[in-house]
C-alpha positions as CSV (number, residue, x, y, z in Angstrom):
1,X,-43.8,-12.4,19.9
2,X,-42.6,-14.2,16.8
3,X,-40.4,-17.2,17.2
4,X,-36.7,-16.4,17.5
5,X,-35.8,-17.9,14.1
6,X,-38.2,-15.7,12.3
7,X,-37.2,-12.7,14.4
8,X,-33.6,-13.3,13.5
9,X,-34.3,-13.2,9.8
10,X,-35.9,-9.8,10.2
11,X,-33.0,-8.6,12.4
12,X,-30.6,-9.7,9.6
13,X,-32.3,-7.5,7.1
14,X,-32.3,-4.5,9.6
15,X,-28.6,-5.0,10.1
16,X,-28.0,-5.2,6.4
17,X,-29.7,-1.9,5.8
18,X,-27.8,-0.2,8.6
19,X,-24.5,-1.6,7.2
20,X,-25.3,-0.2,3.8
21,X,-25.8,3.3,5.3
22,X,-22.4,2.9,7.1
23,X,-20.6,1.7,4.0
24,X,-21.8,4.7,2.0
25,X,-20.9,7.2,4.8
26,X,-17.5,5.7,5.2
27,X,-16.7,6.7,1.6
28,X,-17.4,10.4,2.4
29,X,-16.6,10.6,6.1
30,X,-16.5,14.2,7.5
31,X,-13.9,14.1,10.3
32,X,-15.1,17.5,11.6
33,X,-18.2,15.7,12.9
34,X,-16.2,13.4,15.2
35,X,-16.9,13.8,19.0
36,X,-14.9,12.6,22.0
37,X,-16.8,10.8,24.8
38,X,-13.7,10.2,26.8
39,X,-10.0,9.2,26.5
40,X,-9.6,7.5,23.1
41,X,-13.4,7.0,23.0
42,X,-14.7,8.5,19.7
43,X,-18.2,8.8,18.3
44,X,-19.5,10.1,15.0
45,X,-22.8,11.1,13.6
46,X,-22.8,7.7,11.9
47,X,-22.9,5.9,15.2
48,X,-25.8,8.0,16.4
49,X,-27.8,7.9,13.2
50,X,-27.3,4.1,12.9
51,X,-28.5,3.6,16.4
52,X,-31.6,5.7,15.9
53,X,-32.3,3.7,12.7
54,X,-31.9,0.4,14.6
55,X,-33.9,1.4,17.6
56,X,-36.8,2.6,15.4
57,X,-37.0,-0.6,13.4
58,X,-36.4,-3.0,16.3
59,X,-39.1,-1.2,18.3
60,X,-41.6,-1.8,15.5
61,X,-40.5,-5.4,15.3
62,X,-40.7,-6.1,19.1
63,X,-42.5,-3.3,21.0
64,X,-42.3,-5.0,24.4
65,X,-38.5,-5.3,24.4
66,X,-36.2,-2.9,26.4
67,X,-32.9,-1.4,25.1
68,X,-29.3,-1.2,26.2
69,X,-27.4,0.9,23.5
70,X,-24.0,2.3,23.3
71,X,-25.0,5.9,22.3
72,X,-28.0,6.1,24.6
73,X,-30.3,7.6,21.9
74,X,-33.3,5.9,23.5
75,X,-34.5,5.1,27.0
76,X,-32.3,2.5,28.6
77,X,-33.5,-0.4,30.6
78,X,-33.9,-4.1,30.8
79,X,-37.2,-6.0,30.3
80,X,-38.0,-9.7,29.9
81,X,-36.5,-9.3,26.5
82,X,-33.8,-6.6,25.9
83,X,-32.0,-5.5,22.7
84,X,-28.3,-4.8,23.3
85,X,-27.0,-2.7,20.4
86,X,-23.6,-1.5,19.2
87,X,-24.6,0.5,16.1
88,X,-21.0,0.8,14.9
89,X,-18.5,-1.5,16.6
90,X,-15.0,-0.3,15.5
91,X,-15.7,3.4,15.3
92,X,-12.0,4.3,15.3
93,X,-11.4,1.9,12.3
94,X,-14.4,3.4,10.5
95,X,-13.2,7.0,11.1
96,X,-9.8,6.0,9.6
97,X,-11.5,4.1,6.7
98,X,-10.2,0.8,7.9
99,X,-12.7,-1.8,6.6
100,X,-13.1,-3.6,10.0
101,X,-16.2,-2.4,11.7
102,X,-19.6,-3.9,12.3
103,X,-23.2,-3.6,13.3
104,X,-23.9,-5.7,16.4
105,X,-27.4,-6.6,17.6
106,X,-28.0,-9.0,20.5
107,X,-31.3,-10.0,22.2
108,X,-31.3,-11.0,25.9
109,X,-34.0,-13.1,27.5
110,X,-34.0,-12.6,31.3
111,X,-30.4,-11.3,31.0
112,X,-29.0,-14.0,28.8
113,X,-28.2,-13.8,25.1
114,X,-30.6,-15.8,22.9
115,X,-30.2,-14.1,19.5
116,X,-27.2,-12.4,17.9
117,X,-26.5,-10.7,14.5
118,X,-23.2,-9.2,13.5
119,X,-22.8,-7.6,10.1
120,X,-19.5,-6.5,8.6
121,X,-20.5,-4.1,5.8
122,X,-17.2,-4.0,4.0
123,X,-16.9,-7.8,3.6
124,X,-20.7,-8.3,3.5
125,X,-20.4,-11.1,6.0
126,X,-23.5,-11.7,8.1
127,X,-23.0,-13.8,11.3
128,X,-26.1,-14.9,13.1
129,X,-27.3,-17.3,15.8
130,X,-30.4,-18.2,17.8
131,X,-30.2,-20.2,21.0
132,X,-30.4,-23.9,20.2
133,X,-30.3,-23.5,16.4
134,X,-26.6,-23.2,15.6
135,X,-24.5,-20.3,14.2
136,X,-24.3,-19.2,10.6
137,X,-22.2,-17.1,8.3
138,X,-24.2,-15.9,5.2
139,X,-26.6,-18.8,5.8
140,X,-23.9,-21.5,6.1
141,X,-23.5,-23.2,9.4
142,X,-20.2,-22.5,11.2
143,X,-18.2,-23.9,14.1
144,X,-15.3,-23.0,16.2
145,X,-11.7,-24.3,15.6
146,X,-11.0,-27.6,17.2
147,X,-7.3,-26.8,17.7
148,X,-6.4,-27.5,21.4
149,X,-2.8,-26.4,21.6
150,X,-1.3,-22.9,21.8
151,X,1.2,-23.9,19.2
152,X,-1.6,-24.3,16.6
153,X,-3.5,-21.2,17.6
154,X,-4.1,-17.6,16.4
155,X,-5.4,-15.5,19.3
156,X,-7.3,-12.2,19.1
157,X,-7.3,-9.5,21.8
158,X,-8.0,-5.9,22.3
159,X,-5.3,-3.4,23.4
160,X,-6.2,-1.3,26.4
161,X,-7.2,2.3,25.6
162,X,-8.5,3.0,29.2
163,X,-7.8,1.5,32.7
164,X,-4.1,1.3,32.2
165,X,-3.6,0.1,35.8
166,X,-4.0,-3.5,34.5
167,X,-1.2,-3.0,32.0
168,X,1.5,-5.1,33.7
169,X,-0.7,-8.2,33.8
170,X,-1.8,-7.6,30.3
171,X,1.7,-7.4,29.0
172,X,2.7,-10.6,30.8
173,X,-0.2,-12.4,29.0
174,X,0.9,-10.9,25.7
175,X,4.5,-12.0,26.2
176,X,3.5,-15.6,27.0
177,X,1.2,-15.8,24.0
178,X,3.6,-14.3,21.6
179,X,6.1,-17.0,22.5
180,X,3.6,-19.9,22.3
181,X,1.1,-19.3,19.5
182,X,1.0,-18.5,15.8
183,X,0.5,-14.9,16.8
184,X,-1.8,-12.3,18.2
185,X,-4.2,-10.0,16.3
186,X,-6.0,-6.8,17.4
187,X,-8.7,-5.9,14.9
188,X,-10.4,-3.1,16.8
189,X,-13.9,-4.6,16.8
190,X,-14.8,-7.1,19.6
191,X,-17.9,-8.1,17.7
192,X,-15.8,-9.1,14.6
193,X,-13.3,-10.8,16.9
194,X,-16.1,-13.0,18.4
195,X,-17.6,-13.7,15.0
196,X,-14.2,-14.8,13.7
197,X,-13.8,-17.2,16.7
198,X,-17.2,-18.6,15.9
199,X,-16.2,-19.5,12.3
200,X,-12.8,-20.8,13.3
201,X,-10.5,-18.0,12.0
202,X,-9.3,-17.4,15.5
203,X,-8.9,-20.1,18.1
204,X,-9.8,-17.7,20.9
205,X,-10.4,-14.1,21.9
206,X,-9.9,-12.3,25.2
207,X,-10.3,-8.7,26.4
208,X,-11.1,-6.7,29.4
209,X,-13.0,-3.4,30.0
210,X,-15.7,-4.6,27.5
211,X,-19.2,-3.3,27.5
212,X,-22.4,-5.4,27.0
213,X,-23.0,-3.9,23.6
214,X,-19.6,-5.0,22.4
215,X,-20.2,-8.7,23.1
216,X,-23.9,-9.5,23.5
217,X,-24.4,-10.7,19.9
218,X,-21.0,-12.4,19.7
219,X,-21.5,-14.4,22.9
220,X,-24.5,-16.4,21.5
221,X,-22.9,-16.8,18.1
222,X,-19.7,-18.3,19.7
223,X,-21.8,-20.5,22.0
224,X,-24.0,-21.8,19.1
225,X,-20.9,-22.5,17.1
226,X,-19.8,-24.9,19.8
227,X,-17.5,-22.5,21.7
228,X,-17.2,-21.6,25.4
229,X,-17.4,-18.1,26.9
230,X,-16.4,-17.2,30.4
231,X,-14.9,-14.4,32.4
232,X,-11.2,-14.4,33.4
233,X,-12.0,-16.6,36.4
234,X,-13.7,-19.2,34.3
235,X,-17.1,-18.0,35.6
236,X,-20.3,-16.6,34.0
237,X,-19.8,-12.9,34.8
238,X,-18.8,-11.9,31.3
239,X,-21.7,-9.9,29.8
240,X,-21.6,-7.2,32.4
241,X,-18.4,-8.1,34.1
242,X,-16.1,-6.3,31.6
243,X,-13.9,-9.2,30.9
244,X,-14.3,-12.2,28.5
245,X,-12.6,-15.2,27.1
246,X,-14.2,-17.0,24.1
247,X,-12.9,-20.0,22.2
248,X,-13.0,-23.6,21.3
249,X,-11.0,-26.4,23.0
250,X,-8.1,-24.0,23.6
251,X,-10.3,-22.0,26.0
252,X,-9.5,-24.0,29.1
253,X,-5.7,-23.5,28.8
254,X,-6.1,-19.9,27.8
255,X,-8.3,-19.2,30.8
256,X,-5.9,-20.9,33.2
257,X,-3.0,-18.9,31.9
258,X,-4.8,-15.5,31.9
259,X,-6.1,-16.2,35.5
260,X,-2.5,-17.0,36.6
261,X,-1.2,-13.6,35.5
262,X,-4.3,-11.5,36.1
263,X,-4.9,-12.6,39.7
264,X,-1.3,-13.2,40.9
């Protein structure tokens, strides 16, 4: 295979092409083509067509790699290298023509993220990272915020739309953060949330009930920007464990606080 830096440059161009397709479709969205996968879980023909486009091009680029994809348009399975794709992260935003959605492409090596690309078509912001090479926004190196106090922090999260049995703990966390930070934001795209942590716009991001395709690319981008990523217990089970905290120096205090409420 090509070295990861060269591979990343090609993935960036693939993501840019997929984003251009999405941006055009967003202007003429046909809401009659929306499908429901489950409670508050929507999918459009744009999700599926984007995924097919990405799978086709990535397969040509790296034929030996496996795939984990949100829409399941190709055979699923892990290999030594595995692409993890969310073709349209922020589908609900897209369907309502809110300009906060993204293409998210991660590459795992033996189950760990080593390459990530997140493209936000409406802002034309391309976030990328390769293990050991730093993280970048439109070619300029980025790093996480160095704020280490809640009182100096803006925190991102995702509101539950399934698994409401965790709501009490979630609301306790919200309550504490609303009283101690600059505020909370819910953008509707975990990939963008992680990208914004990586470039210092958010001090941290946390969410539960996440899927691997939501976060695979964002994990390596945050880590290469100098941030830390864990599960709610402070451990490494975040890619497939459905819960994640990512941030700069504020991560440690946020993780302790979330753990206190989540596991009380």
